N, C-alpha and C positions, 0 to 999 in steps of 0.2 A: 541606479545600480545599488544593491544592498551592500552596506559595509557593516562595521561592528557596532554602530551607534544608532541604528534606526529606531523610530518610534513605533510602538505596537499599533496594529490596525486590525479591524474585523469585529464581529459581533460578540466575541467572548472576552473583551478587555477587562471584565470584572471577575474573571476566573483565574485562580492561581493553582498550578499543578506542580507537585514535587515529583520529578521524573527520575526514578531509579532503574530505568530500563537500559539495556545494552543490545548490541547487535542490530537486528533489523525489525522484527515484529513490533516490539514496544516503541522504539524510536520513531517508526513510521506512524504509529497511532498518535504519539505526542507531537509529531511534526504537523499533523492535520490540525490538532488543537492550537498549536503555536501559530500556524498560518491564519487561523480564525481569530487570533488576537489574545489567546490565553497567555498568561505569564508563566512560561514553562522553565522551571529551574532544574537543570540537568545535574543530578548528583552522581559523581563518578568515583570509582575506587582509586587508590593511589596511582595505579598504572594507567588509568583512563579506560574509557569504553574500549572493549576488545576490537572494535571495528575501526579505530582511528588509523591503524596501520595498513588497512586494506586498500589496494590500488583501485583506480589510477592515482598516481602521486603527482603533486606539483613539483616544479624544478628544485625548490630548496627544501624538500621534505627531509633530506638527509642532514639538515642542520644539526650539529651536536646538541645533546640534551641540555647542556649547560647554558646554551643561548637559544633554546627552542622557542621561548616566549617572543623572541624577535622575528621568528619565522613562522612556519606552518607545521603543526603537528598532526595533520589529518589528511587523508586522501579523499577522492571523490565519492567513495561509498559512504563515508561518514558525513561528508558535506551535504549530500543530497537529502538526508533524512534528519539532520540536526540543525538546519537553518532556524533562525528566529528564537533560539534558546540561549540561555546563559548557563555557564558551567561553574560548579564548585566541587572541589575534591574533598571527599570525606571517607575515612577508613571506618567502616561500621563495626569493625572488630575492636576499635578503640573506644572506651567509654565516653570520652569527651566528644569525639566526633559523632558518636551515636546520639548523645544528648543534643547536639546541635541539630541533627536531623529531626528529632522529636520536637524541638522548639520550632523548627520551620513548619512542621505539620500542624502545630497549634493554630497557625494563622492561615493555613492553606485550605482550599476547597477539596483537593484530591491528592492522593499519592498513588502512583502506579509503578509496578515492577513486573519483571518477567523471569524471575529466578525459578528454579525448580521448587516444587511444593515443599514447604518446611524450612527452606533456607533463611528467609527473612525472620521467621519465628525464632530460629536458633540464634540469630544475631540480635534478638531483642527488639526487632522492628516490625513484628507481624501486626496483623489487623487489630487484635485485641489490645495490644500495647498502644498502638497509635490512636485508636478510637477512645481509649481511656483519657488521653490527653486532649482530644478534640472529638466529641460525640457527633459533630456534624460532618466529619470528614468522610469522603468517599474513598474507598480503597479498591483499586482495580488491579487485576493480575492477569497476565497471559501465561498459561501453562501448556505444556504439550498435551496433557490429558485432563485438564481441569484441576480443581482444588477440592480436597475432601470436605471443605465447608459447604460446598454446594452440591456434592454428590460423590460418593465413594467410587473409585475406579480401580480395577486390578492393575492398571498401568500408571497410577498416580505418581509414583516415584521415578518413572522412566524419563530419560532425556529425550528430546525430539528436535529435529530440524525440519526445515521446509520440505525437503524431499520425502521425509517420513510421513508428514501430515498429508501431503498430496497423495501418497501411495495408499495409506490406510483409509483416507477419506473418500476414495473412489475416483478422484480426478485423473490420476495417472492411468487407470484402467480404461478410461474412455478417451484418452488422448493418444495421438500418434497413428501410425499406419494400421490399417485394418488387419486384425489377426495377430497383432504384436503383443508383447508382454506388458506394454504400457510405457508411456513417456511422461516425464514431468513437464509442466508448462515452461515456456521460455523465461517468463518472469517468476519471481519467488512467491507465488500466490499463497503458498502455505504459511508464509509470514505476513504478507501484505494484507490479506483479507482479515485474519485475526486482529491485526493492528487497526484496521479500519473499524471493526466492531468494537475494539477497546475505546476508540474515540467516541463512538456513539454511546457506549455504556457510561462513560464519564459524564457526558452532557446530560444524559437521561437521569442519572443518579444525583448529580448536583442540582438539577431542577427540582427533584423531589425533596432533597435535603433543605432547599431554601423554602419550600412550602411547609414542610413538617418539622424542620429542625433536627431531623434524624439522618445521619449518614448510614452507610452500609458497605458491606463487602460484595464485590462481584468478580467473576472471572470469565475469561474466554479460553476454552480449550482449543488448541490448534486443530486437533482431530475433529472436535464438534463443529468448528467453523467450516471445515472443508466438507463435512457431510451436509451442512446447511447449504453451502455453495453448490453442491452436486445434488440438489433436490430432485432433478430429473431421474437420477439413478434410483433414489428411494421411491419416487412416485411410480416409475415403470414397474419395478419389482413389487411394490406394495399393492398395485392394482391387479396385475394379472401374471406376476411371476416372470416378467421379461427381464433378462439380464443384459443390459446394454454393454456392448463391447467397444473397442477402439473405433472411432468414427472416421478416421482419416481426416480429410479436409472438408468433407461434406456433412450433411445433416441426415439423420436416420429417417425422417418423415417428410422432409421438404425437398423439392427439386424444381429448378436449379437453386442451390444454396451451397455454394462451393467456391473454392479458389481455382481459377483457370489459368493456364499458361499463356503469357503474352510474349512478344518478341524480346522483351527486356526484363522479364520477371514474372510476377503473378498478379492477378487481379481478382478481387472478390465480386461475385455477382449473386444477388438474391432476388428471385422473382417468383415468390410463392402465390401472390394474389393475381386474379385475372387481369387487372389493368397492367400490372408489372409484366406479366407474361406477354400480353399483346404488344406492349411497347417494345419489349426485347425482340420479339419476332419481327416487328417492322424494322427495327434498327439493323437486324441481321439480314434483311431482305428475304425472310422466310415466313411471310404471312400465312402460307399454307399450314403451318404448324399450330396456328391459333385454334383451329377446329379439328385438327388431326386426332383420331381416337387415342393415339399413343401419348398425346401431350395436351389435350384440351382442358384438363383440370389438374390440380396438384396431386391427387391420388394416382391418376394415370401417369403423370410424369415421374412420380416416385416408383411406381411399378416398372416403368421403362427407363430407369435412370441411365443405363449404359447408352441407350439411343440418344436421349436428351443431352447428356454430357458430351457425347461425340460431336453433336452438332455445334455446341458452344465452343469446344476445343478447336474445331476446324475454323471457326470465325475468329476467336481471340488470338490464336497462335500466329496469325499473319499480321497482327497489329501490335503496336506498342501499348503499354499500360495507359498512357495519356490518350491515345486514339480511342481506346475502348471507353475510357471515362468520358471523353468528349462526345461520344456517340450515345451514351446512356445517361450521363449525369443529369439529375433533376427529374427524371422519369422513372428510372429503374435503380433501386438501391445498388450501389457499386462503389468500389474504391480500390486503389492500388495497394499492393503489399509493400509498404514503405520501409526503407532502411533508415538508419539514423541520418544519413545525408539528406534523404527526402524530407524527414521531419523538420530539419533545421531550415529547409527552404520553403516549407509550406506556408502560404499566406494566412491560412486559418489560424495556425498556432501563433503566428506573429500578432494577428489581430486580437486574439484571445489572451495574450500574455502568458502562454503556456511554456515558453522557454525563456528563463530569466537569467540575468547576469548578476553575479555576486563577486565582491572583492575577496581576496585572500590575504591573510597577514604575511608579512615578509616581502621578499623580492619576487613576487609572483604576478603573472598576468591575471586579469579577471577570467572567471570561468562561467560556464552556463549549466544550469540544472533545470529540472522540470518545475513548473510553476503550479500554484494551487488551482484545482479544477472547480471548486465551489465559487460561484460568482454571485455576489450580493449587490443589489442596486444602491443600498444606503450605507452599508458597512462593509465595504469590499475587503476580502482577504488579500494578504499581500506577503511578499518576502521583503522584510524591512531590516533584517539583521543577518549578517553572515554567520556561519557556524562558529562556535566558540573554541578558542584554545583551551586546553585543560586547565581548570581552576582560574580562568581568566577573570571571572566576576566575583571572586570570593569576598573582597571588601565591600563591593556594591550590594551583594545579597545580604551579608551579615548586617550591614547598616540598615537596609530596608526592613529587616525583621527585628531591629532593635538589639542586636547582639554585638558585643565587642569582638574584636579579632581573635581573642584568646578564650572566648566563652565556650563552655561545654554544657 
């Protein structure tokens, strides 16, 4: 179980990242880097990351601020994406604290932030200032609409949140019931995917800096990231002018490729290839459909989607999810629509270490969060340190960088 004192693990143990991000997108990206072993130093404003107070809360979260260091000053939202990091509180409006940040950057591989364009520049901590102190440093930024350094945008100064990125990037339009006005995804993809790209950008730019001795600035626009994620929207319109609409639970070109009702929930079945379709027909006791003109190949099945789906619904609705999976598993791609209860009971996730237990400070029971999905045979990623209390590691960090407690 991860507590507050674990040893870093993973392939990035020689990388140091100064993390000035808050909320979800940036911290998710730096959590990936921290899971992979990077030394991620979370720089927080005087009041801490805005997400510290977001629920779910542990039992003693309401501990008075005067004794908060003895308890827990964050909820599950913060804990999930700030594990493996150390915290130092710096007020970047204060000259002494700003100088401390710049001194940290002198010995770091990367600085990342997700403020609106121009904010860090006005604080005296923008790329040009940081790179003057350390020409090898990589400076990564997540913006709603990118940074003027890499391309001017008419929206450059606009704020953005996940739902805005999903909507503008095309994802909401192709999600939800057919014919609807669009739905956001259940997970905050408009934050999580840009954060993932941020981590990839840091690793890529640090690699180049170590080869050439030259750092650089890069950014990930949330809008840009969602357009890239929705490449099918661009390709369909770019090829022949097709505007994809909300797809419901199915696929516009493949059938069966949908979520079907079972007696106790839903189950996904995808049988686009001949071998899959034949195996599905045998499992359903409908071998006649293997060569039926309405269903003998994927084009015929897509053209006769209502007929094919009706056959599957009749078969799945009288069975539980597990019965469907037992009948198809290993031959036909399928899987239950899992709830959180199902995920916690799944032997695959247990075997793969995908639900991990961490300690919390104060009088709190241990909690569970999602584990790292990147699995390395020689340098395994791990959750080795619980999320930090605000400013918990100030003395430790300053000592590491050769700074006295009152240095500025």
